[in-house]
Structure formats: structure tokens, C-alpha cells
OpenMM code with the backbone's topology and positions (N, CA, C; nanometers):
from openmm import Vec3, app, unit

residues = "MET THR LYS ALA GLU ALA LYS GLN GLN VAL GLU PHE PHE PHE ARG ARG LEU GLY GLU ASN ALA SER PHE PHE ASP GLU GLN ASN HIS ALA GLU ALA ARG ILE GLY GLU ALA VAL ILE GLY PHE GLU TYR ASP GLU ALA GLU GLU ILE LEU SER ALA GLN ALA LEU ILE PHE ARG PHE ARG SER GLU PRO GLN ASP ASN ILE LEU ASP ALA VAL PHE GLY GLU GLU SER GLU ALA ASN ARG GLY GLY GLY ARG VAL VAL PHE ASN SER GLU ASN PHE ALA PHE TYR LEU GLN ARG ASP PHE GLN GLU LYS VAL GLY GLU ASN VAL PHE TYR GLU GLY ILE ASN LYS LEU ALA GLN ALA SER LEU ARG TRP ASN SER GLU ILE LEU THR GLN ALA ALA GLU LYS ALA VAL THR".split()
positions = [
    Vec3(-0.4921, -5.4073, 0.1455),
    Vec3(-0.4711, -5.2622, 0.1567),
    Vec3(-0.5215, -5.2009, 0.0305),
    Vec3(-0.5901, -5.0932, 0.0563),
    Vec3(-0.6443, -5.0216, -0.0641),
    Vec3(-0.5300, -4.9257, -0.1270),
    Vec3(-0.5699, -4.8782, -0.2464),
    Vec3(-0.4660, -4.8010, -0.3110),
    Vec3(-0.4523, -4.6802, -0.2369),
    Vec3(-0.5441, -4.6074, -0.1724),
    Vec3(-0.5304, -4.4906, -0.1010),
    Vec3(-0.4465, -4.5218, 0.0123),
    Vec3(-0.4502, -4.6340, 0.0805),
    Vec3(-0.3620, -4.6594, 0.1879),
    Vec3(-0.2389, -4.6857, 0.1428),
    Vec3(-0.2140, -4.7560, 0.0390),
    Vec3(-0.0740, -4.7704, -0.0115),
    Vec3(-0.0058, -4.6481, -0.0525),
    Vec3(-0.0812, -4.5392, -0.1106),
    Vec3(-0.0352, -4.4136, -0.1503),
    Vec3(-0.0028, -4.3420, -0.0196),
    Vec3(-0.0717, -4.3523, 0.0943),
    Vec3(-0.0477, -4.2828, 0.2247),
    Vec3(0.0912, -4.3397, 0.2786),
    Vec3(0.1192, -4.4609, 0.2698),
    Vec3(0.2325, -4.5359, 0.3229),
    Vec3(0.3616, -4.4838, 0.2512),
    Vec3(0.3333, -4.4819, 0.1090),
    Vec3(0.4634, -4.4559, 0.0324),
    Vec3(0.5024, -4.3152, 0.0472),
    Vec3(0.3944, -4.2300, 0.0379),
    Vec3(0.4125, -4.0769, 0.0540),
    Vec3(0.4851, -4.0277, 0.1947),
    Vec3(0.4299, -4.0965, 0.2924),
    Vec3(0.4869, -4.0680, 0.4306),
    Vec3(0.6361, -4.1144, 0.4304),
    Vec3(0.6743, -4.2289, 0.3677),
    Vec3(0.7989, -4.2663, 0.3620),
    Vec3(0.8967, -4.1747, 0.2850),
    Vec3(0.8392, -4.1289, 0.1746),
    Vec3(0.9186, -4.0329, 0.1002),
    Vec3(0.9415, -3.8942, 0.1707),
    Vec3(0.8322, -3.8495, 0.2465),
    Vec3(0.8461, -3.7339, 0.3265),
    Vec3(0.9424, -3.7481, 0.4421),
    Vec3(0.9630, -3.8617, 0.4946),
    Vec3(1.0715, -3.8852, 0.5941),
    Vec3(1.2046, -3.8772, 0.5314),
    Vec3(1.2156, -3.9139, 0.4016),
    Vec3(1.3424, -3.8904, 0.3279),
    Vec3(1.3746, -3.7568, 0.2802),
    Vec3(1.2564, -3.6602, 0.3045),
    Vec3(1.2747, -3.5313, 0.2648),
    Vec3(1.2162, -3.4861, 0.1304),
    Vec3(1.1446, -3.5902, 0.0683),
    Vec3(1.0955, -3.5759, -0.0660),
    Vec3(0.9386, -3.5613, -0.0452),
    Vec3(0.8867, -3.4424, -0.1268),
    Vec3(0.7447, -3.4315, -0.1041),
    Vec3(0.6765, -3.4653, -0.2611),
    Vec3(0.6266, -3.5670, -0.2579),
    Vec3(0.5668, -3.6168, -0.3915),
    Vec3(0.4399, -3.6906, -0.3800),
    Vec3(0.3611, -3.6986, -0.4876),
    Vec3(0.2416, -3.7803, -0.4897),
    Vec3(0.2680, -3.9219, -0.5764),
    Vec3(0.2219, -4.0138, -0.5346),
    Vec3(0.2541, -4.1458, -0.5822),
    Vec3(0.1199, -4.2287, -0.6259),
    Vec3(0.1378, -4.3196, -0.7088),
    Vec3(0.0449, -4.4124, -0.7553),
    Vec3(-0.0842, -4.3502, -0.8157),
    Vec3(-0.0768, -4.2186, -0.8644),
    Vec3(-0.1831, -4.1524, -0.9456),
    Vec3(-0.1846, -4.2115, -1.0923),
    Vec3(-0.0675, -4.1968, -1.1496),
    Vec3(-0.0602, -4.2351, -1.3052),
    Vec3(-0.0200, -4.3886, -1.3070),
    Vec3(0.0727, -4.4221, -1.2269),
    Vec3(0.1386, -4.5644, -1.2349),
    Vec3(0.1380, -4.6301, -1.0964),
    Vec3(0.1524, -4.7362, -1.0922),
    Vec3(0.1636, -4.8165, -0.9596),
    Vec3(0.2950, -4.8562, -0.9006),
    Vec3(0.3907, -4.7697, -0.9449),
    Vec3(0.5401, -4.7823, -0.9120),
    Vec3(0.6030, -4.6495, -0.8653),
    Vec3(0.6986, -4.6709, -0.7657),
    Vec3(0.7758, -4.5625, -0.7269),
    Vec3(0.9241, -4.6068, -0.6831),
    Vec3(1.0156, -4.5322, -0.6925),
    Vec3(1.1349, -4.5786, -0.6566),
    Vec3(1.2230, -4.4796, -0.5687),
    Vec3(1.2926, -4.5231, -0.4719),
    Vec3(1.3797, -4.4279, -0.3912),
    Vec3(1.5165, -4.4943, -0.3577),
    Vec3(1.6063, -4.4006, -0.3231),
    Vec3(1.7305, -4.4344, -0.2695),
    Vec3(1.7443, -4.4092, -0.1372),
    Vec3(1.8100, -4.5037, -0.0490),
    Vec3(1.8350, -4.4777, 0.0887),
    Vec3(1.9731, -4.5014, 0.0994),
    Vec3(2.0577, -4.3912, 0.0870),
    Vec3(2.2095, -4.4100, 0.0825),
    Vec3(2.2392, -4.4758, -0.0388),
    Vec3(2.3017, -4.6093, -0.0372),
    Vec3(2.3416, -4.6829, -0.1386),
    Vec3(2.2326, -4.7785, -0.1887),
    Vec3(2.1309, -4.7960, -0.1177),
    Vec3(2.0310, -4.8971, -0.1320),
    Vec3(1.9195, -4.8324, -0.2306),
    Vec3(1.8717, -4.9210, -0.3316),
    Vec3(1.7602, -4.8608, -0.4263),
    Vec3(1.6362, -4.9534, -0.3802),
    Vec3(1.5236, -4.8877, -0.3559),
    Vec3(1.4020, -4.9383, -0.3046),
    Vec3(1.2915, -4.9091, -0.4053),
    Vec3(1.2253, -5.0027, -0.4477),
    Vec3(1.1082, -4.9869, -0.5414),
    Vec3(0.9814, -5.0339, -0.4686),
    Vec3(0.8709, -4.9580, -0.4857),
    Vec3(0.7362, -4.9881, -0.4280),
    Vec3(0.6556, -5.0120, -0.5517),
    Vec3(0.5624, -5.1128, -0.5335),
    Vec3(0.4732, -5.1455, -0.6392),
    Vec3(0.3280, -5.1876, -0.5665),
    Vec3(0.2205, -5.1427, -0.6181),
    Vec3(0.1009, -5.1698, -0.5707),
    Vec3(0.0281, -5.2510, -0.6676),
    Vec3(-0.0197, -5.3742, -0.6378),
    Vec3(-0.0985, -5.4572, -0.7081),
    Vec3(-0.2484, -5.4412, -0.6739),
    Vec3(-0.3263, -5.3784, -0.7659),
    Vec3(-0.4503, -5.3516, -0.7486),
    Vec3(-0.5428, -5.4811, -0.7369),
    Vec3(-0.4978, -5.5799, -0.8190),
    Vec3(-0.5919, -5.6930, -0.8213),
    Vec3(-0.5817, -5.7664, -0.6822),
    Vec3(-0.4563, -5.7746, -0.6308),
    Vec3(-0.4344, -5.8444, -0.4895),
    Vec3(-0.4349, -5.7444, -0.3813),
    Vec3(-0.4519, -5.6228, -0.4083),
    Vec3(-0.4451, -5.5201, -0.2873),
    Vec3(-0.3244, -5.5373, -0.1933),
    Vec3(-0.2056, -5.5515, -0.2574),
    Vec3(-0.0877, -5.5573, -0.1901),
    Vec3(0.0208, -5.4480, -0.2239),
    Vec3(0.0786, -5.3926, -0.1429),
    Vec3(0.1795, -5.3186, -0.1599),
    Vec3(0.3242, -5.3728, -0.1358),
    Vec3(0.4038, -5.3874, -0.2234),
    Vec3(0.5422, -5.4608, -0.2241),
    Vec3(0.6596, -5.3607, -0.2214),
    Vec3(0.7389, -5.3794, -0.1378),
    Vec3(0.8862, -5.3106, -0.1421),
    Vec3(0.9912, -5.4050, -0.1730),
    Vec3(1.0685, -5.3471, -0.2845),
    Vec3(1.1810, -5.4425, -0.3232),
    Vec3(1.3116, -5.3648, -0.3150),
    Vec3(1.3974, -5.4125, -0.2439),
    Vec3(1.5357, -5.3504, -0.2216),
    Vec3(1.6272, -5.4441, -0.3168),
    Vec3(1.6861, -5.3690, -0.4045),
    Vec3(1.7655, -5.4326, -0.5096),
    Vec3(1.8947, -5.4959, -0.4342),
    Vec3(1.9194, -5.6228, -0.4681),
    Vec3(2.0570, -5.6932, -0.4181),
    Vec3(2.1445, -5.6658, -0.5258),
    Vec3(2.1187, -5.7324, -0.6447),
    Vec3(2.2059, -5.7367, -0.7631),
    Vec3(2.1317, -5.7499, -0.8906),
    Vec3(2.1771, -5.6901, -0.9995),
    Vec3(2.1333, -5.7124, -1.1485),
    Vec3(2.2418, -5.7574, -1.2128),
    Vec3(2.2006, -5.8765, -1.2831),
    Vec3(2.3129, -5.9390, -1.3667),
    Vec3(2.2941, -5.8833, -1.5124),
    Vec3(2.3928, -5.8985, -1.5888),
    Vec3(2.3771, -5.8243, -1.7330),
    Vec3(2.3161, -5.9281, -1.8172),
    Vec3(2.3289, -6.0488, -1.7922),
    Vec3(2.2579, -6.1563, -1.8567),
    Vec3(2.2005, -6.2693, -1.7601),
    Vec3(2.1243, -6.3537, -1.8030),
    Vec3(2.0644, -6.4529, -1.7209),
    Vec3(2.1575, -6.5474, -1.6495),
    Vec3(2.1489, -6.5481, -1.5207),
    Vec3(2.2610, -6.6251, -1.4454),
    Vec3(2.2327, -6.7741, -1.4600),
    Vec3(2.3265, -6.8581, -1.4579),
    Vec3(2.3169, -6.9951, -1.4574),
    Vec3(2.2349, -7.0437, -1.3337),
    Vec3(2.1666, -7.1667, -1.3613),
    Vec3(2.0759, -7.2223, -1.2463),
    Vec3(2.1662, -7.2487, -1.1392),
    Vec3(2.2940, -7.2761, -1.1145),
    Vec3(2.3632, -7.3137, -1.0086),
    Vec3(2.3793, -7.1695, -0.9346),
    Vec3(2.3830, -7.0625, -0.9992),
    Vec3(2.3921, -6.9520, -0.9267),
    Vec3(2.2743, -6.9011, -0.8543),
    Vec3(2.1597, -6.9154, -0.9270),
    Vec3(2.0366, -6.9053, -0.8561),
    Vec3(2.0141, -6.9866, -0.7370),
    Vec3(2.0522, -7.1242, -0.7490),
    Vec3(2.0394, -7.2088, -0.6530),
    Vec3(2.1072, -7.1794, -0.5174),
    Vec3(2.2337, -7.1299, -0.5583),
    Vec3(2.3258, -7.0974, -0.4515),
    Vec3(2.2790, -6.9610, -0.3709),
    Vec3(2.2331, -6.8720, -0.4447),
    Vec3(2.1719, -6.7547, -0.3831),
    Vec3(2.0650, -6.7790, -0.2933),
    Vec3(1.9606, -6.8514, -0.3445),
    Vec3(1.8421, -6.8853, -0.2603),
    Vec3(1.8898, -6.9675, -0.1450),
    Vec3(1.9838, -7.0511, -0.1691),
    Vec3(2.0469, -7.1435, -0.0476),
    Vec3(2.1051, -7.0516, 0.0654),
    Vec3(2.1327, -6.9334, 0.0430),
    Vec3(2.1967, -6.8529, 0.1518),
    Vec3(2.0861, -6.7782, 0.2268),
    Vec3(1.9481, -6.7836, 0.1736),
    Vec3(1.8480, -6.7156, 0.2375),
    Vec3(1.8280, -6.7776, 0.3774),
    Vec3(1.8009, -6.6911, 0.4788),
    Vec3(1.7722, -6.7329, 0.6129),
    Vec3(1.6854, -6.6245, 0.6880),
    Vec3(1.6138, -6.6641, 0.7822),
    Vec3(1.5323, -6.5597, 0.8535),
    Vec3(1.6203, -6.4323, 0.9097),
    Vec3(1.7360, -6.4728, 0.9498),
    Vec3(1.8305, -6.3731, 1.0044),
    Vec3(1.8883, -6.2784, 0.8903),
    Vec3(1.8779, -6.2943, 0.7758),
    Vec3(1.9478, -6.2243, 0.6736),
    Vec3(1.8571, -6.1634, 0.5708),
    Vec3(1.7270, -6.1650, 0.5984),
    Vec3(1.6195, -6.1190, 0.4857),
    Vec3(1.5764, -5.9866, 0.5160),
    Vec3(1.6050, -5.9283, 0.6362),
    Vec3(1.5451, -5.7927, 0.6706),
    Vec3(1.3927, -5.7837, 0.6784),
    Vec3(1.3332, -5.8859, 0.7105),
    Vec3(1.1814, -5.8993, 0.7079),
    Vec3(1.1203, -5.9177, 0.5787),
    Vec3(1.2048, -5.9356, 0.4806),
    Vec3(1.1492, -5.9898, 0.3643),
    Vec3(1.1795, -6.1265, 0.3121),
    Vec3(1.1764, -6.1428, 0.1818),
    Vec3(1.2276, -6.2834, 0.1196),
    Vec3(1.2916, -6.2366, -0.0019),
    Vec3(1.3836, -6.3449, -0.0436),
    Vec3(1.4713, -6.3191, -0.1757),
    Vec3(1.3685, -6.3605, -0.2949),
    Vec3(1.3711, -6.2724, -0.3918),
    Vec3(1.3061, -6.2965, -0.5181),
    Vec3(1.3926, -6.2617, -0.6315),
    Vec3(1.3780, -6.3443, -0.7345),
    Vec3(1.4553, -6.3092, -0.8665),
    Vec3(1.3550, -6.2727, -0.9582),
    Vec3(1.3859, -6.1582, -1.0374),
    Vec3(1.3051, -6.1142, -1.1383),
    Vec3(1.3808, -6.1491, -1.2712),
    Vec3(1.3167, -6.2579, -1.3503),
    Vec3(1.3557, -6.3010, -1.4690),
    Vec3(1.3610, -6.2110, -1.5879),
    Vec3(1.2871, -6.1165, -1.5685),
    Vec3(1.2645, -6.0161, -1.6965),
    Vec3(1.3824, -5.9197, -1.6747),
    Vec3(1.4343, -5.8674, -1.5529),
    Vec3(1.5603, -5.7856, -1.5600),
    Vec3(1.6815, -5.8576, -1.5024),
    Vec3(1.6704, -5.9812, -1.4692),
    Vec3(1.7724, -6.0498, -1.4250),
    Vec3(1.8303, -5.9924, -1.2856),
    Vec3(1.7390, -5.9587, -1.1930),
    Vec3(1.7824, -5.9086, -1.0744),
    Vec3(1.7431, -5.9687, -0.9489),
    Vec3(1.8153, -5.9753, -0.8540),
    Vec3(1.7848, -6.0176, -0.7232),
    Vec3(1.7331, -5.9091, -0.6413),
    Vec3(1.6123, -5.9246, -0.5652),
    Vec3(1.5722, -5.8295, -0.4548),
    Vec3(1.5298, -5.8965, -0.3313),
    Vec3(1.5249, -5.8246, -0.2082),
    Vec3(1.4559, -5.8602, -0.1006),
    Vec3(1.3217, -5.7836, -0.1188),
    Vec3(1.2198, -5.8693, -0.1019),
    Vec3(1.0710, -5.8184, -0.1248),
    Vec3(1.0210, -5.8402, 0.0112),
    Vec3(0.9332, -5.7353, 0.0438),
    Vec3(0.8297, -5.7453, 0.1480),
    Vec3(0.7000, -5.7015, 0.1050),
    Vec3(0.5952, -5.7720, 0.1343),
    Vec3(0.4644, -5.7347, 0.0950),
    Vec3(0.3929, -5.6968, 0.2105),
    Vec3(0.3009, -5.5896, 0.1936),
    Vec3(0.2202, -5.5450, 0.2872),
    Vec3(0.0612, -5.5587, 0.2360),
    Vec3(-0.0055, -5.6343, 0.3167),
    Vec3(-0.1610, -5.6681, 0.2772),
    Vec3(-0.2372, -5.5625, 0.3577),
    Vec3(-0.1880, -5.5181, 0.4677),
    Vec3(-0.2495, -5.4074, 0.5406),
    Vec3(-0.1691, -5.3012, 0.5688),
    Vec3(-0.2425, -5.1918, 0.5948),
    Vec3(-0.1719, -5.0564, 0.6372),
    Vec3(-0.1089, -5.0746, 0.7722),
    Vec3(0.0296, -5.0321, 0.7871),
    Vec3(0.0821, -5.0498, 0.9220),
    Vec3(0.1177, -4.9024, 0.9684),
    Vec3(0.1405, -4.8889, 1.0772),
    Vec3(0.1977, -4.7446, 1.1409),
    Vec3(0.3052, -4.6966, 1.0389),
    Vec3(0.2927, -4.5670, 1.0373),
    Vec3(0.4052, -4.4990, 0.9592),
    Vec3(0.5466, -4.5263, 0.9977),
    Vec3(0.5628, -4.5210, 1.1123),
    Vec3(0.6989, -4.5401, 1.1777),
    Vec3(0.7538, -4.6973, 1.1488),
    Vec3(0.6414, -4.7798, 1.1735),
    Vec3(0.6757, -4.9202, 1.1541),
    Vec3(0.7049, -4.9486, 1.0204),
    Vec3(0.6359, -4.8836, 0.9270),
    Vec3(0.6655, -4.8946, 0.7690),
    Vec3(0.8116, -4.8323, 0.7493),
    Vec3(0.8298, -4.7270, 0.7858),
    Vec3(0.9553, -4.6662, 0.7598),
    Vec3(1.0948, -4.7539, 0.8160),
    Vec3(1.0660, -4.7891, 0.9430),
    Vec3(1.1690, -4.8649, 0.9930),
    Vec3(1.1737, -5.0111, 0.9114),
    Vec3(1.0730, -5.0660, 0.8837),
    Vec3(1.0756, -5.1938, 0.8053),
    Vec3(1.1335, -5.1748, 0.6748),
    Vec3(1.1133, -5.0667, 0.6057),
    Vec3(1.1809, -5.0375, 0.4725),
    Vec3(1.3266, -5.0190, 0.4974),
    Vec3(1.3672, -4.9407, 0.5965),
    Vec3(1.5255, -4.9151, 0.6221),
    Vec3(1.5854, -5.0614, 0.6481),
    Vec3(1.5157, -5.1410, 0.7258),
    Vec3(1.5710, -5.2767, 0.7566),
    Vec3(1.5866, -5.3546, 0.6314),
    Vec3(1.4944, -5.3427, 0.5418),
    Vec3(1.4974, -5.4433, 0.4140),
    Vec3(1.6182, -5.3587, 0.3417),
    Vec3(1.6381, -5.2322, 0.3420),
    Vec3(1.7332, -5.1750, 0.2612),
    Vec3(1.8885, -5.2082, 0.3026),
    Vec3(1.8879, -5.2012, 0.4378),
    Vec3(2.0185, -5.2427, 0.4982),
    Vec3(2.0592, -5.3890, 0.4686),
    Vec3(1.9542, -5.4866, 0.4761),
    Vec3(1.9764, -5.6233, 0.4511),
    Vec3(2.0186, -5.6430, 0.3022),
    Vec3(1.9598, -5.5600, 0.2041),
    Vec3(2.0082, -5.5685, 0.0734),
    Vec3(2.1519, -5.5335, 0.0410),
    Vec3(2.1973, -5.4376, 0.1182),
    Vec3(2.3309, -5.3919, 0.1106),
    Vec3(2.4306, -5.5053, 0.1592),
    Vec3(2.3787, -5.5715, 0.2608),
    Vec3(2.4690, -5.6773, 0.3122),
    Vec3(2.4681, -5.8060, 0.2098),
    Vec3(2.3487, -5.8202, 0.1670),
    Vec3(2.3381, -5.9282, 0.0533),
    Vec3(2.4315, -5.8807, -0.0596),
    Vec3(2.4441, -5.7701, -0.1063),
    Vec3(2.5190, -5.7391, -0.2232),
    Vec3(2.6773, -5.7415, -0.1771),
    Vec3(2.7154, -5.6983, -0.0590),
    Vec3(2.8539, -5.6926, -0.0362),
    Vec3(2.9147, -5.8205, 0.0287),
    Vec3(2.8344, -5.9096, 0.0829),
    Vec3(2.8777, -6.0266, 0.1548),
    Vec3(2.8231, -6.1519, 0.1044),
    Vec3(2.6914, -6.1568, 0.1235),
    Vec3(2.6217, -6.2965, 0.1032),
    Vec3(2.6297, -6.3344, -0.0562),
    Vec3(2.6078, -6.2409, -0.1488),
    Vec3(2.6204, -6.2869, -0.2705),
    Vec3(2.7671, -6.3499, -0.3205),
    Vec3(2.8440, -6.2799, -0.2605),
    Vec3(2.9875, -6.3452, -0.2787),
    Vec3(3.0134, -6.4683, -0.2383),
    Vec3(2.9598, -6.4987, -0.1142),
    Vec3(2.9526, -6.6228, -0.0535),
    Vec3(2.8813, -6.7297, -0.1524),
    Vec3(2.7468, -6.6884, -0.2005),
    Vec3(2.6662, -6.7897, -0.2852),
    Vec3(2.7571, -6.8185, -0.4090),
    Vec3(2.8322, -6.7124, -0.4646),
    Vec3(2.9104, -6.7256, -0.5943),
    Vec3(3.0088, -6.8384, -0.5713),
    Vec3(3.0760, -6.8141, -0.4552),
    Vec3(3.1958, -6.9006, -0.4289),
    Vec3(3.1356, -7.0515, -0.4236),
    Vec3(3.0301, -7.0723, -0.3555),
    Vec3(2.9703, -7.2041, -0.3405),
    Vec3(2.9265, -7.2646, -0.4790),
    Vec3(2.8856, -7.1664, -0.5667),
    Vec3(2.8220, -7.2116, -0.6938),
    Vec3(2.9406, -7.2583, -0.7926),
    Vec3(3.0517, -7.2087, -0.7652),
    Vec3(3.1740, -7.2405, -0.8681),
    Vec3(3.2495, -7.3725, -0.8120),
    Vec3(3.2275, -7.4042, -0.6849),
    Vec3(3.3044, -7.5152, -0.6185),
    Vec3(3.2300, -7.6462, -0.6314),
] * unit.nanometer
topology = app.Topology()
chain = topology.addChain("A")
for resn in residues:
    res = topology.addResidue(resn, chain)
    for name in ("N", "CA", "C"):
        topology.addAtom(name, app.Element.getBySymbol(name[0]), res)
């Protein structure tokens, strides 16, 4: 996906949310809220990939390995919202991430991001709790 295509995808998404703005001119990152969900978009020019990340949870400090293992152990095709679970060791946060290598239809993109956002809320309210319970037993 070219940077221009990524820009079009993200700008359409924000227009559907009622926001009119231009993205990826100065930086390759944008963020939005869908209700309670926080979604970030990042364009990687070297790989030509647009990534969407829905925040699951941010720890105050680095979690123990057993917590990380338990969270990744909860991941399944049915609960990822079309993405995959990733952990960012720089900000101690779990995300559901979906990468787009090619431009998709605007409605397909919008629905895909909404599905990712809804899945992240379920992870935050249910699945993360299950993982934590397993990690301490």
C-alpha cells in the first residue's frame, strides 16, 4: 500500500466518525476513539504497510513473563477481531493489531476497524481478567 492509499483509508475512516482532517503529512501516526476504544494507525514507509492497533490494556510497569504468556495463551481466531495480539515493550501495552498491505474498500476498512475496536473492549473487560487469573494459579 502506498502512503497516498494509506492516507485515503485513514481519512475516510475519520470522515465516517465525523472528523475532517488530513493525516500522514507530517507524521506517520494517527489516533481515534470509537466509543471507549482507542485505535491508532501507523504507516510504515519501508514495508508499505498500514497498521491499525486497538488498545487492550497498558500496564504501569513491565508485566512479568507469566502474565505475558497467559495473555498470549488466550488468543484465538474467534477473539482477535481480525487482528493479532501484540505487546509493545516500550509502553507496556497490549494491542490487537491488523496490518493492511493493500488498499481495501472503504466500507470494508471501516467495518474491519470497528470489529478490531469491539474485540479490544472484550479483551479489556473479559479475556485479560481470565488470563490474569490463570497466571496467578
